[in-house]
CHARMM-style PDB file with segment names, atoms N, HN, CA, C and O in Angstrom:
ATOM      1  N   MET     1       5.029  82.156 -71.445  1.00  0.00      PROA
ATOM      2  CA  MET     1       5.469  81.459 -72.710  1.00  0.00      PROA
ATOM      3  C   MET     1       5.561  82.298 -73.229  1.00  0.00      PROA
ATOM      4  O   MET     1       5.947  82.038 -74.369  1.00  0.00      PROA
ATOM      5  N   ARG     2       5.345  83.833 -72.981  1.00  0.00      PROA
ATOM      6  HN  ARG     2       5.031  84.044 -72.055  1.00  0.00      PROA
ATOM      7  CA  ARG     2       5.966  84.883 -74.083  1.00  0.00      PROA
ATOM      8  C   ARG     2       7.683  84.935 -73.659  1.00  0.00      PROA
ATOM      9  O   ARG     2       8.658  85.041 -74.403  1.00  0.00      PROA
ATOM     10  N   GLN     3       7.604  84.817 -72.207  1.00  0.00      PROA
ATOM     11  HN  GLN     3       6.811  84.731 -71.604  1.00  0.00      PROA
ATOM     12  CA  GLN     3       9.618  85.458 -72.125  1.00  0.00      PROA
ATOM     13  C   GLN     3      10.596  84.381 -72.599  1.00  0.00      PROA
ATOM     14  O   GLN     3      11.659  84.593 -73.183  1.00  0.00      PROA
ATOM     15  N   LYS     4       9.994  82.996 -72.207  1.00  0.00      PROA
ATOM     16  HN  LYS     4       9.131  82.823 -71.733  1.00  0.00      PROA
ATOM     17  CA  LYS     4      10.772  82.086 -73.240  1.00  0.00      PROA
ATOM     18  C   LYS     4      10.502  82.310 -74.564  1.00  0.00      PROA
ATOM     19  O   LYS     4      11.576  82.379 -75.163  1.00  0.00      PROA
ATOM     20  N   LYS     5       9.396  82.484 -75.437  1.00  0.00      PROA
ATOM     21  HN  LYS     5       8.524  82.428 -74.951  1.00  0.00      PROA
ATOM     22  CA  LYS     5       9.839  83.174 -76.370  1.00  0.00      PROA
ATOM     23  C   LYS     5      10.656  84.209 -76.473  1.00  0.00      PROA
ATOM     24  O   LYS     5      10.692  84.244 -77.703  1.00  0.00      PROA
ATOM     25  N   LYS     6      11.312  85.042 -76.153  1.00  0.00      PROA
ATOM     26  HN  LYS     6      11.283  85.014 -75.154  1.00  0.00      PROA
ATOM     27  CA  LYS     6      12.125  86.354 -75.545  1.00  0.00      PROA
ATOM     28  C   LYS     6      13.227  86.010 -75.978  1.00  0.00      PROA
ATOM     29  O   LYS     6      13.934  86.292 -76.945  1.00  0.00      PROA
ATOM     30  N   ILE     7      13.305  84.756 -74.326  1.00  0.00      PROA
ATOM     31  HN  ILE     7      12.730  84.527 -73.540  1.00  0.00      PROA
ATOM     32  CA  ILE     7      14.712  84.104 -74.376  1.00  0.00      PROA
ATOM     33  C   ILE     7      15.296  84.008 -75.285  1.00  0.00      PROA
ATOM     34  O   ILE     7      16.182  84.695 -75.792  1.00  0.00      PROA
ATOM     35  N   LEU     8      14.593  82.710 -75.673  1.00  0.00      PROA
ATOM     36  HN  LEU     8      13.872  82.152 -75.261  1.00  0.00      PROA
ATOM     37  CA  LEU     8      14.753  82.360 -77.055  1.00  0.00      PROA
ATOM     38  C   LEU     8      15.300  83.088 -78.184  1.00  0.00      PROA
ATOM     39  O   LEU     8      16.350  82.949 -78.812  1.00  0.00      PROA
ATOM     40  N   PHE     9      14.253  83.965 -78.295  1.00  0.00      PROA
ATOM     41  HN  PHE     9      13.400  84.078 -77.785  1.00  0.00      PROA
ATOM     42  CA  PHE     9      15.124  84.642 -80.185  1.00  0.00      PROA
ATOM     43  C   PHE     9      16.312  85.660 -79.746  1.00  0.00      PROA
ATOM     44  O   PHE     9      17.069  86.183 -80.563  1.00  0.00      PROA
ATOM     45  N   SER    10      16.378  85.898 -78.164  1.00  0.00      PROA
ATOM     46  HN  SER    10      15.762  85.474 -77.500  1.00  0.00      PROA
ATOM     47  CA  SER    10      17.034  86.890 -77.187  1.00  0.00      PROA
ATOM     48  C   SER    10      18.863  85.887 -77.953  1.00  0.00      PROA
ATOM     49  O   SER    10      19.861  86.479 -78.365  1.00  0.00      PROA
ATOM     50  N   ILE    11      18.692  84.545 -77.888  1.00  0.00      PROA
ATOM     51  HN  ILE    11      17.881  84.065 -77.553  1.00  0.00      PROA
ATOM     52  CA  ILE    11      19.685  83.683 -78.281  1.00  0.00      PROA
ATOM     53  C   ILE    11      20.420  83.409 -79.479  1.00  0.00      PROA
ATOM     54  O   ILE    11      21.641  83.302 -79.595  1.00  0.00      PROA
ATOM     55  N   PHE    12      19.431  83.296 -80.456  1.00  0.00      PROA
ATOM     56  HN  PHE    12      18.439  83.382 -80.361  1.00  0.00      PROA
ATOM     57  CA  PHE    12      18.984  83.146 -81.600  1.00  0.00      PROA
ATOM     58  C   PHE    12      19.943  84.222 -82.275  1.00  0.00      PROA
ATOM     59  O   PHE    12      20.851  84.070 -83.092  1.00  0.00      PROA
ATOM     60  N   ILE    13      19.472  85.278 -81.703  1.00  0.00      PROA
ATOM     61  HN  ILE    13      18.734  85.401 -81.039  1.00  0.00      PROA
ATOM     62  CA  ILE    13      20.558  87.044 -82.425  1.00  0.00      PROA
ATOM     63  C   ILE    13      21.863  86.637 -82.213  1.00  0.00      PROA
ATOM     64  O   ILE    13      22.778  86.601 -83.035  1.00  0.00      PROA
ATOM     65  N   SER    14      21.880  86.195 -80.514  1.00  0.00      PROA
ATOM     66  HN  SER    14      21.137  86.224 -79.846  1.00  0.00      PROA
ATOM     67  CA  SER    14      22.898  86.258 -80.915  1.00  0.00      PROA
ATOM     68  C   SER    14      24.115  85.453 -80.635  1.00  0.00      PROA
ATOM     69  O   SER    14      25.076  85.596 -79.880  1.00  0.00      PROA
ATOM     70  N   LEU    15      23.605  84.207 -81.839  1.00  0.00      PROA
ATOM     71  HN  LEU    15      22.824  84.090 -82.453  1.00  0.00      PROA
ATOM     72  CA  LEU    15      24.426  83.028 -81.534  1.00  0.00      PROA
ATOM     73  C   LEU    15      24.441  83.829 -82.729  1.00  0.00      PROA
ATOM     74  O   LEU    15      25.570  84.309 -82.835  1.00  0.00      PROA
ATOM     75  N   ILE    16      23.173  84.443 -84.343  1.00  0.00      PROA
ATOM     76  HN  ILE    16      22.256  84.053 -84.256  1.00  0.00      PROA
ATOM     77  CA  ILE    16      23.894  85.218 -85.689  1.00  0.00      PROA
ATOM     78  C   ILE    16      24.736  86.036 -85.781  1.00  0.00      PROA
ATOM     79  O   ILE    16      25.426  86.163 -86.792  1.00  0.00      PROA
ATOM     80  N   PHE    17      24.869  86.919 -84.495  1.00  0.00      PROA
ATOM     81  HN  PHE    17      24.308  86.815 -83.674  1.00  0.00      PROA
ATOM     82  CA  PHE    17      26.285  87.729 -84.235  1.00  0.00      PROA
ATOM     83  C   PHE    17      27.495  87.065 -84.106  1.00  0.00      PROA
ATOM     84  O   PHE    17      28.609  87.353 -84.544  1.00  0.00      PROA
ATOM     85  N   LEU    18      27.102  86.123 -83.431  1.00  0.00      PROA
ATOM     86  HN  LEU    18      26.197  85.889 -83.075  1.00  0.00      PROA
ATOM     87  CA  LEU    18      28.702  85.388 -82.991  1.00  0.00      PROA
ATOM     88  C   LEU    18      29.300  84.575 -84.334  1.00  0.00      PROA
ATOM     89  O   LEU    18      30.388  84.610 -84.909  1.00  0.00      PROA
ATOM     90  N   PHE    19      28.001  83.790 -84.564  1.00  0.00      PROA
ATOM     91  HN  PHE    19      27.117  83.762 -84.097  1.00  0.00      PROA
ATOM     92  CA  PHE    19      28.337  83.296 -86.244  1.00  0.00      PROA
ATOM     93  C   PHE    19      29.197  84.002 -87.329  1.00  0.00      PROA
ATOM     94  O   PHE    19      30.157  83.657 -88.017  1.00  0.00      PROA
ATOM     95  N   LEU    20      28.329  85.328 -87.177  1.00  0.00      PROA
ATOM     96  HN  LEU    20      27.548  85.608 -86.618  1.00  0.00      PROA
ATOM     97  CA  LEU    20      28.559  86.020 -88.405  1.00  0.00      PROA
ATOM     98  C   LEU    20      30.200  86.800 -88.203  1.00  0.00      PROA
ATOM     99  O   LEU    20      31.016  87.166 -89.049  1.00  0.00      PROA
ATOM    100  N   SER    21      30.219  86.841 -86.857  1.00  0.00      PROA
ATOM    101  HN  SER    21      29.556  86.544 -86.170  1.00  0.00      PROA
ATOM    102  CA  SER    21      31.629  87.968 -86.663  1.00  0.00      PROA
ATOM    103  C   SER    21      33.143  86.743 -86.857  1.00  0.00      PROA
ATOM    104  O   SER    21      34.318  86.750 -87.223  1.00  0.00      PROA
ATOM    105  N   GLY    22      32.171  85.881 -86.363  1.00  0.00      PROA
ATOM    106  HN  GLY    22      31.216  85.875 -86.065  1.00  0.00      PROA
ATOM    107  CA  GLY    22      33.624  84.165 -87.490  1.00  0.00      PROA
ATOM    108  C   GLY    22      34.038  84.646 -88.328  1.00  0.00      PROA
ATOM    109  O   GLY    22      35.165  84.311 -88.693  1.00  0.00      PROA
ATOM    110  N   PHE    23      33.432  85.500 -88.916  1.00  0.00      PROA
ATOM    111  HN  PHE    23      32.517  85.773 -88.620  1.00  0.00      PROA
ATOM    112  CA  PHE    23      33.922  85.385 -90.350  1.00  0.00      PROA
ATOM    113  C   PHE    23      35.131  86.495 -91.198  1.00  0.00      PROA
ATOM    114  O   PHE    23      35.883  86.341 -92.160  1.00  0.00      PROA
ATOM    115  N   SER    24      34.820  87.675 -90.228  1.00  0.00      PROA
ATOM    116  HN  SER    24      34.209  87.800 -89.446  1.00  0.00      PROA
ATOM    117  CA  SER    24      35.890  88.422 -90.241  1.00  0.00      PROA
ATOM    118  C   SER    24      37.738  87.940 -89.909  1.00  0.00      PROA
ATOM    119  O   SER    24      38.836  88.319 -90.316  1.00  0.00      PROA
ATOM    120  N   PHE    25      37.334  87.147 -89.166  1.00  0.00      PROA
ATOM    121  HN  PHE    25      36.442  86.839 -88.835  1.00  0.00      PROA
ATOM    122  CA  PHE    25      38.659  86.600 -88.644  1.00  0.00      PROA
ATOM    123  C   PHE    25      38.852  85.655 -89.917  1.00  0.00      PROA
ATOM    124  O   PHE    25      39.561  84.818 -89.360  1.00  0.00      PROA
ATOM    125  N   PHE    26      38.758  85.292 -90.935  1.00  0.00      PROA
ATOM    126  HN  PHE    26      38.182  85.973 -91.388  1.00  0.00      PROA
ATOM    127  CA  PHE    26      39.386  84.565 -92.077  1.00  0.00      PROA
ATOM    128  C   PHE    26      39.404  85.250 -92.555  1.00  0.00      PROA
ATOM    129  O   PHE    26      39.976  84.593 -93.425  1.00  0.00      PROA
ATOM    130  N   ASN    27      39.296  86.590 -93.170  1.00  0.00      PROA
ATOM    131  HN  ASN    27      38.832  87.123 -92.463  1.00  0.00      PROA
ATOM    132  CA  ASN    27      39.304  88.191 -93.780  1.00  0.00      PROA
ATOM    133  C   ASN    27      40.663  88.481 -93.963  1.00  0.00      PROA
ATOM    134  O   ASN    27      41.397  88.747 -94.915  1.00  0.00      PROA
ATOM    135  N   ARG    28      40.760  88.355 -92.831  1.00  0.00      PROA
ATOM    136  HN  ARG    28      40.164  88.140 -92.057  1.00  0.00      PROA
ATOM    137  CA  ARG    28      42.942  88.635 -92.291  1.00  0.00      PROA
ATOM    138  C   ARG    28      43.507  88.000 -93.488  1.00  0.00      PROA
ATOM    139  O   ARG    28      43.170  86.989 -94.103  1.00  0.00      PROA
ATOM    140  N   SER    29      44.701  89.076 -93.705  1.00  0.00      PROA
ATOM    141  HN  SER    29      44.975  89.898 -93.205  1.00  0.00      PROA
ATOM    142  CA  SER    29      45.724  88.508 -94.373  1.00  0.00      PROA
ATOM    143  C   SER    29      46.789  88.821 -93.135  1.00  0.00      PROA
ATOM    144  O   SER    29      46.638  89.470 -92.100  1.00  0.00      PROA
ATOM    145  N   GLU    30      48.012  88.039 -93.709  1.00  0.00      PROA
ATOM    146  HN  GLU    30      48.134  87.512 -94.550  1.00  0.00      PROA
ATOM    147  CA  GLU    30      49.021  88.673 -93.329  1.00  0.00      PROA
ATOM    148  C   GLU    30      49.706  89.492 -93.689  1.00  0.00      PROA
ATOM    149  O   GLU    30      50.384  89.857 -92.728  1.00  0.00      PROA
ATOM    150  N   ASP    31      49.974  90.091 -94.656  1.00  0.00      PROA
ATOM    151  HN  ASP    31      49.423  89.795 -95.436  1.00  0.00      PROA
ATOM    152  CA  ASP    31      51.025  90.603 -95.452  1.00  0.00      PROA
ATOM    153  C   ASP    31      50.086  91.570 -95.621  1.00  0.00      PROA
ATOM    154  O   ASP    31      48.870  91.535 -95.432  1.00  0.00      PROA
ATOM    155  N   LYS    32      51.185  92.905 -96.205  1.00  0.00      PROA
ATOM    156  HN  LYS    32      52.173  92.934 -96.358  1.00  0.00      PROA
ATOM    157  CA  LYS    32      50.592  93.663 -95.968  1.00  0.00      PROA
ATOM    158  C   LYS    32      49.748  94.679 -97.881  1.00  0.00      PROA
ATOM    159  O   LYS    32      50.122  94.923 -99.028  1.00  0.00      PROA
ATOM    160  N   GLN    33      48.675  94.856 -97.106  1.00  0.00      PROA
ATOM    161  HN  GLN    33      48.372  94.658 -96.174  1.00  0.00      PROA
ATOM    162  CA  GLN    33      47.854  95.263 -98.247  1.00  0.00      PROA
ATOM    163  C   GLN    33      47.972  96.566 -98.861  1.00  0.00      PROA
ATOM    164  O   GLN    33      48.158  97.362 -97.941  1.00  0.00      PROA
ATOM    165  N   LYS    34      47.951  97.247-100.116  1.00  0.00      PROA
ATOM    166  HN  LYS    34      47.799  96.600-100.863  1.00  0.00      PROA
ATOM    167  CA  LYS    34      48.048  98.354-100.558  1.00  0.00      PROA
ATOM    168  C   LYS    34      47.318  99.319-101.187  1.00  0.00      PROA
ATOM    169  O   LYS    34      47.194  99.406-102.408  1.00  0.00      PROA
ATOM    170  N   VAL    35      46.633 100.343-100.045  1.00  0.00      PROA
ATOM    171  HN  VAL    35      46.733 100.272 -99.052  1.00  0.00      PROA
ATOM    172  CA  VAL    35      45.442 101.238-100.066  1.00  0.00      PROA
ATOM    173  C   VAL    35      45.515 102.704-100.916  1.00  0.00      PROA
ATOM    174  O   VAL    35      45.785 103.869-100.625  1.00  0.00      PROA
ATOM    175  N   GLU    36      45.109 101.952-102.164  1.00  0.00      PROA
ATOM    176  HN  GLU    36      44.890 101.005-102.401  1.00  0.00      PROA
ATOM    177  CA  GLU    36      44.970 103.582-103.438  1.00  0.00      PROA
ATOM    178  C   GLU    36      43.418 104.431-102.534  1.00  0.00      PROA
ATOM    179  O   GLU    36      42.261 104.056-102.347  1.00  0.00      PROA
ATOM    180  N   ILE    37      44.166 105.650-102.185  1.00  0.00      PROA
ATOM    181  HN  ILE    37      45.107 105.954-102.337  1.00  0.00      PROA
ATOM    182  CA  ILE    37      42.830 107.072-102.532  1.00  0.00      PROA
ATOM    183  C   ILE    37      42.788 108.128-102.570  1.00  0.00      PROA
ATOM    184  O   ILE    37      43.054 109.013-101.756  1.00  0.00      PROA
ATOM    185  N   GLU    38      42.321 108.109-103.884  1.00  0.00      PROA
ATOM    186  HN  GLU    38      42.105 107.390-104.545  1.00  0.00      PROA
ATOM    187  CA  GLU    38      41.680 108.719-104.497  1.00  0.00      PROA
ATOM    188  C   GLU    38      40.624 110.501-103.845  1.00  0.00      PROA
ATOM    189  O   GLU    38      39.751 110.396-102.983  1.00  0.00      PROA
ATOM    190  N   PHE    39      40.851 111.368-104.241  1.00  0.00      PROA
ATOM    191  HN  PHE    39      41.560 111.453-104.941  1.00  0.00      PROA
ATOM    192  CA  PHE    39      40.609 112.011-103.664  1.00  0.00      PROA
ATOM    193  C   PHE    39      40.461 113.378-104.835  1.00  0.00      PROA
ATOM    194  O   PHE    39      41.458 114.030-105.145  1.00  0.00      PROA
ATOM    195  N   PHE    40      39.075 113.680-105.408  1.00  0.00      PROA
ATOM    196  HN  PHE    40      38.265 113.150-105.155  1.00  0.00      PROA
ATOM    197  CA  PHE    40      38.331 114.622-106.104  1.00  0.00      PROA
ATOM    198  C   PHE    40      38.297 116.073-105.742  1.00  0.00      PROA
ATOM    199  O   PHE    40      37.431 116.406-104.933  1.00  0.00      PROA
ATOM    200  N   ASN    41      39.345 117.265-106.355  1.00  0.00      PROA
ATOM    201  HN  ASN    41      40.048 116.995-107.012  1.00  0.00      PROA
ATOM    202  CA  ASN    41      38.968 119.189-105.726  1.00  0.00      PROA
ATOM    203  C   ASN    41      38.053 119.202-107.088  1.00  0.00      PROA
ATOM    204  O   ASN    41      37.975 118.566-108.139  1.00  0.00      PROA
ATOM    205  N   GLN    42      37.433 120.261-106.468  1.00  0.00      PROA
ATOM    206  HN  GLN    42      37.496 120.778-105.614  1.00  0.00      PROA
ATOM    207  CA  GLN    42      36.952 120.848-107.131  1.00  0.00      PROA
ATOM    208  C   GLN    42      37.086 122.056-107.054  1.00  0.00      PROA
ATOM    209  O   GLN    42      36.721 122.757-107.998  1.00  0.00      PROA
ATOM    210  N   LYS    43      37.695 122.665-105.803  1.00  0.00      PROA
ATOM    211  HN  LYS    43      37.991 122.096-105.036  1.00  0.00      PROA
ATOM    212  CA  LYS    43      38.129 123.697-105.534  1.00  0.00      PROA
ATOM    213  C   LYS    43      39.634 124.185-105.557  1.00  0.00      PROA
ATOM    214  O   LYS    43      40.271 124.010-104.518  1.00  0.00      PROA
ATOM    215  N   SER    44      40.318 124.827-106.722  1.00  0.00      PROA
ATOM    216  HN  SER    44      39.800 124.970-107.565  1.00  0.00      PROA
ATOM    217  CA  SER    44      41.598 125.242-106.963  1.00  0.00      PROA
ATOM    218  C   SER    44      42.427 126.179-105.338  1.00  0.00      PROA
ATOM    219  O   SER    44      43.651 126.077-105.252  1.00  0.00      PROA
ATOM    220  N   GLU    45      41.972 126.676-104.656  1.00  0.00      PROA
ATOM    221  HN  GLU    45      40.978 126.760-104.726  1.00  0.00      PROA
ATOM    222  CA  GLU    45      41.675 127.444-103.781  1.00  0.00      PROA
ATOM    223  C   GLU    45      42.717 126.598-103.061  1.00  0.00      PROA
ATOM    224  O   GLU    45      43.932 126.786-103.135  1.00  0.00      PROA
ATOM    225  N   ILE    46      42.159 125.723-102.414  1.00  0.00      PROA
ATOM    226  HN  ILE    46      41.173 125.571-102.354  1.00  0.00      PROA
ATOM    227  CA  ILE    46      42.170 124.738-101.271  1.00  0.00      PROA
ATOM    228  C   ILE    46      43.776 123.190-101.596  1.00  0.00      PROA
ATOM    229  O   ILE    46      44.397 122.556-100.743  1.00  0.00      PROA
ATOM    230  N   ALA    47      43.883 123.140-103.104  1.00  0.00      PROA
ATOM    231  HN  ALA    47      43.379 123.655-103.796  1.00  0.00      PROA
ATOM    232  CA  ALA    47      44.431 122.518-103.493  1.00  0.00      PROA
ATOM    233  C   ALA    47      45.760 122.343-103.143  1.00  0.00      PROA
ATOM    234  O   ALA    47      46.045 121.271-102.610  1.00  0.00      PROA
ATOM    235  N   GLU    48      46.727 123.246-103.342  1.00  0.00      PROA
ATOM    236  HN  GLU    48      46.495 124.117-103.775  1.00  0.00      PROA
ATOM    237  CA  GLU    48      47.879 123.286-102.007  1.00  0.00      PROA
ATOM    238  C   GLU    48      47.910 122.122-100.994  1.00  0.00      PROA
ATOM    239  O   GLU    48      48.471 121.026-101.021  1.00  0.00      PROA
ATOM    240  N   GLY    49      46.860 122.934 -99.799  1.00  0.00      PROA
ATOM    241  HN  GLY    49      46.405 123.824 -99.777  1.00  0.00      PROA
ATOM    242  CA  GLY    49      47.106 122.677 -98.469  1.00  0.00      PROA
ATOM    243  C   GLY    49      46.573 120.999 -98.499  1.00  0.00      PROA
ATOM    244  O   GLY    49      47.055 120.351 -97.570  1.00  0.00      PROA
ATOM    245  N   LEU    50      45.337 119.941 -99.746  1.00  0.00      PROA
ATOM    246  HN  LEU    50      44.945 120.467-100.501  1.00  0.00      PROA
ATOM    247  CA  LEU    50      45.119 119.105 -99.563  1.00  0.00      PROA
ATOM    248  C   LEU    50      46.380 118.424-100.202  1.00  0.00      PROA
ATOM    249  O   LEU    50      46.642 117.294 -99.789  1.00  0.00      PROA
ATOM    250  N   ARG    51      47.280 119.034-101.262  1.00  0.00      PROA
ATOM    251  HN  ARG    51      47.067 119.952-101.597  1.00  0.00      PROA
ATOM    252  CA  ARG    51      48.434 118.209-101.312  1.00  0.00      PROA
ATOM    253  C   ARG    51      49.893 118.438-100.026  1.00  0.00      PROA
ATOM    254  O   ARG    51      50.677 117.492 -99.939  1.00  0.00      PROA
ATOM    255  N   HSD    52      50.064 119.305 -99.400  1.00  0.00      PROA
ATOM    256  HN  HSD    52      49.427 120.074 -99.471  1.00  0.00      PROA
ATOM    257  CA  HSD    52      50.289 118.885 -97.806  1.00  0.00      PROA
ATOM    258  C   HSD    52      50.105 118.010 -97.063  1.00  0.00      PROA
ATOM    259  O   HSD    52      50.891 117.222 -96.536  1.00  0.00      PROA
ATOM    260  N   ALA    53      48.212 118.215 -96.946  1.00  0.00      PROA
ATOM    261  HN  ALA    53      47.574 118.855 -97.374  1.00  0.00      PROA
ATOM    262  CA  ALA    53      47.744 117.266 -95.968  1.00  0.00      PROA
ATOM    263  C   ALA    53      48.430 116.044 -96.645  1.00  0.00      PROA
ATOM    264  O   ALA    53      49.248 115.398 -95.990  1.00  0.00      PROA
ATOM    265  N   GLY    54      48.165 115.734 -97.794  1.00  0.00      PROA
ATOM    266  HN  GLY    54      47.501 116.258 -98.326  1.00  0.00      PROA
ATOM    267  CA  GLY    54      48.658 113.783 -98.566  1.00  0.00      PROA
ATOM    268  C   GLY    54      49.580 113.683 -98.027  1.00  0.00      PROA
ATOM    269  O   GLY    54      49.593 112.963 -97.029  1.00  0.00      PROA
ATOM    270  N   LYS    55      50.666 114.310 -98.416  1.00  0.00      PROA
ATOM    271  HN  LYS    55      50.656 114.895 -99.227  1.00  0.00      PROA
ATOM    272  CA  LYS    55      52.038 113.801 -97.864  1.00  0.00      PROA
ATOM    273  C   LYS    55      52.281 113.224 -96.945  1.00  0.00      PROA
ATOM    274  O   LYS    55      52.841 112.146 -96.746  1.00  0.00      PROA
ATOM    275  N   SER    56      51.598 114.379 -95.981  1.00  0.00      PROA
ATOM    276  HN  SER    56      51.142 115.254 -96.143  1.00  0.00      PROA
ATOM    277  CA  SER    56      51.975 114.267 -94.464  1.00  0.00      PROA
ATOM    278  C   SER    56      50.875 112.776 -93.828  1.00  0.00      PROA
ATOM    279  O   SER    56      50.901 112.221 -92.729  1.00  0.00      PROA
ATOM    280  N   PHE    57      50.272 112.589 -94.670  1.00  0.00      PROA
ATOM    281  HN  PHE    57      50.251 113.040 -95.562  1.00  0.00      PROA
ATOM    282  CA  PHE    57      48.813 111.483 -94.160  1.00  0.00      PROA
ATOM    283  C   PHE    57      50.430 110.187 -94.375  1.00  0.00      PROA
ATOM    284  O   PHE    57      51.080 109.500 -93.587  1.00  0.00      PROA
ATOM    285  N   GLU    58      50.470 110.425 -95.795  1.00  0.00      PROA
ATOM    286  HN  GLU    58      49.942 110.983 -96.435  1.00  0.00      PROA
ATOM    287  CA  GLU    58      51.136 109.357 -96.501  1.00  0.00      PROA
ATOM    288  C   GLU    58      52.379 108.972 -96.102  1.00  0.00      PROA
ATOM    289  O   GLU    58      52.653 107.810 -96.403  1.00  0.00      PROA
ATOM    290  N   LYS    59      53.083 109.484 -95.612  1.00  0.00      PROA
ATOM    291  HN  LYS    59      52.861 110.428 -95.367  1.00  0.00      PROA
ATOM    292  CA  LYS    59      54.142 109.801 -94.503  1.00  0.00      PROA
ATOM    293  C   LYS    59      54.169 108.813 -92.924  1.00  0.00      PROA
ATOM    294  O   LYS    59      54.891 107.854 -92.654  1.00  0.00      PROA
ATOM    295  N   GLU    60      53.622 109.153 -92.493  1.00  0.00      PROA
ATOM    296  HN  GLU    60      53.035 109.933 -92.712  1.00  0.00      PROA
ATOM    297  CA  GLU    60      52.437 108.398 -91.464  1.00  0.00      PROA
ATOM    298  C   GLU    60      51.769 106.908 -91.792  1.00  0.00      PROA
ATOM    299  O   GLU    60      51.702 106.005 -90.957  1.00  0.00      PROA
ATOM    300  N   HSD    61      51.402 106.839 -92.840  1.00  0.00      PROA
ATOM    301  HN  HSD    61      51.456 107.572 -93.518  1.00  0.00      PROA
ATOM    302  CA  HSD    61      50.842 105.839 -93.670  1.00  0.00      PROA
ATOM    303  C   HSD    61      51.244 105.329 -94.942  1.00  0.00      PROA
ATOM    304  O   HSD    61      50.673 105.489 -96.021  1.00  0.00      PROA
ATOM    305  N   PRO    62      52.436 104.611 -94.661  1.00  0.00      PROA
ATOM    306  CA  PRO    62      53.523 103.804 -95.907  1.00  0.00      PROA
ATOM    307  C   PRO    62      52.579 103.070 -96.839  1.00  0.00      PROA
ATOM    308  O   PRO    62      52.564 103.135 -98.068  1.00  0.00      PROA
ATOM    309  N   ASN    63      51.411 102.015 -95.653  1.00  0.00      PROA
ATOM    310  HN  ASN    63      51.423 101.962 -94.655  1.00  0.00      PROA
ATOM    311  CA  ASN    63      50.763 101.697 -97.194  1.00  0.00      PROA
ATOM    312  C   ASN    63      49.568 101.626 -97.683  1.00  0.00      PROA
ATOM    313  O   ASN    63      48.700 100.851 -98.084  1.00  0.00      PROA
ATOM    314  N   VAL    64      49.945 103.166 -97.432  1.00  0.00      PROA
ATOM    315  HN  VAL    64      50.650 103.795 -97.106  1.00  0.00      PROA
ATOM    316  CA  VAL    64      48.873 104.031 -98.454  1.00  0.00      PROA
ATOM    317  C   VAL    64      49.933 104.728 -99.678  1.00  0.00      PROA
ATOM    318  O   VAL    64      51.036 105.264 -99.578  1.00  0.00      PROA
ATOM    319  N   MET    65      49.017 104.440-100.893  1.00  0.00      PROA
ATOM    320  HN  MET    65      48.121 104.004-100.975  1.00  0.00      PROA
ATOM    321  CA  MET    65      49.938 105.302-101.869  1.00  0.00      PROA
ATOM    322  C   MET    65      49.520 106.214-102.413  1.00  0.00      PROA
ATOM    323  O   MET    65      48.711 106.031-103.323  1.00  0.00      PROA
ATOM    324  N   PRO    66      49.673 106.713-102.274  1.00  0.00      PROA
ATOM    325  CA  PRO    66      48.549 108.504-103.347  1.00  0.00      PROA
ATOM    326  C   PRO    66      48.358 107.919-105.207  1.00  0.00      PROA
ATOM    327  O   PRO    66      49.049 107.176-105.903  1.00  0.00      PROA
ATOM    328  N   THR    67      47.545 108.415-105.375  1.00  0.00      PROA
ATOM    329  HN  THR    67      46.983 109.019-104.810  1.00  0.00      PROA
ATOM    330  CA  THR    67      47.230 108.358-106.640  1.00  0.00      PROA
ATOM    331  C   THR    67      48.542 109.697-107.829  1.00  0.00      PROA
ATOM    332  O   THR    67      49.202 109.413-108.829  1.00  0.00      PROA
ATOM    333  N   ASP    68      48.470 110.438-107.423  1.00  0.00      PROA
ATOM    334  HN  ASP    68      47.934 110.669-106.611  1.00  0.00      PROA
ATOM    335  CA  ASP    68      48.824 111.796-107.939  1.00  0.00      PROA
ATOM    336  C   ASP    68      48.168 113.609-107.175  1.00  0.00      PROA
ATOM    337  O   ASP    68      47.148 114.284-107.034  1.00  0.00      PROA
ATOM    338  N   TYR    69      49.671 113.605-106.900  1.00  0.00      PROA
ATOM    339  HN  TYR    69      50.500 113.056-107.015  1.00  0.00      PROA
ATOM    340  CA  TYR    69      49.568 115.448-106.144  1.00  0.00      PROA
ATOM    341  C   TYR    69      49.195 116.674-107.065  1.00  0.00      PROA
ATOM    342  O   TYR    69      49.473 117.851-106.832  1.00  0.00      PROA
ATOM    343  N   ASN    70      48.537 116.192-108.119  1.00  0.00      PROA
ATOM    344  HN  ASN    70      48.312 115.237-108.309  1.00  0.00      PROA
ATOM    345  CA  ASN    70      49.049 117.120-109.248  1.00  0.00      PROA
ATOM    346  C   ASN    70      47.708 118.327-108.651  1.00  0.00      PROA
ATOM    347  OT1 ASN    70      47.563 119.415-109.208  1.00  0.00      PROA
TER     348      ASN     70
END
């Protein structure tokens, strides 16, 4: 009896995961969405390096828009 409960429970959990993963299919959109990343820097010593990293990241990922490099 215990083994039957374990099997039913594992089937139930598997079905829940399959059901929930199916919703991610409907969340996809065909058009490219713009993503905006804000980074708050409190150390002025590394500001120039972060600006450079942000610009190179933007070149590799054109759908990500920077807020400001100032």
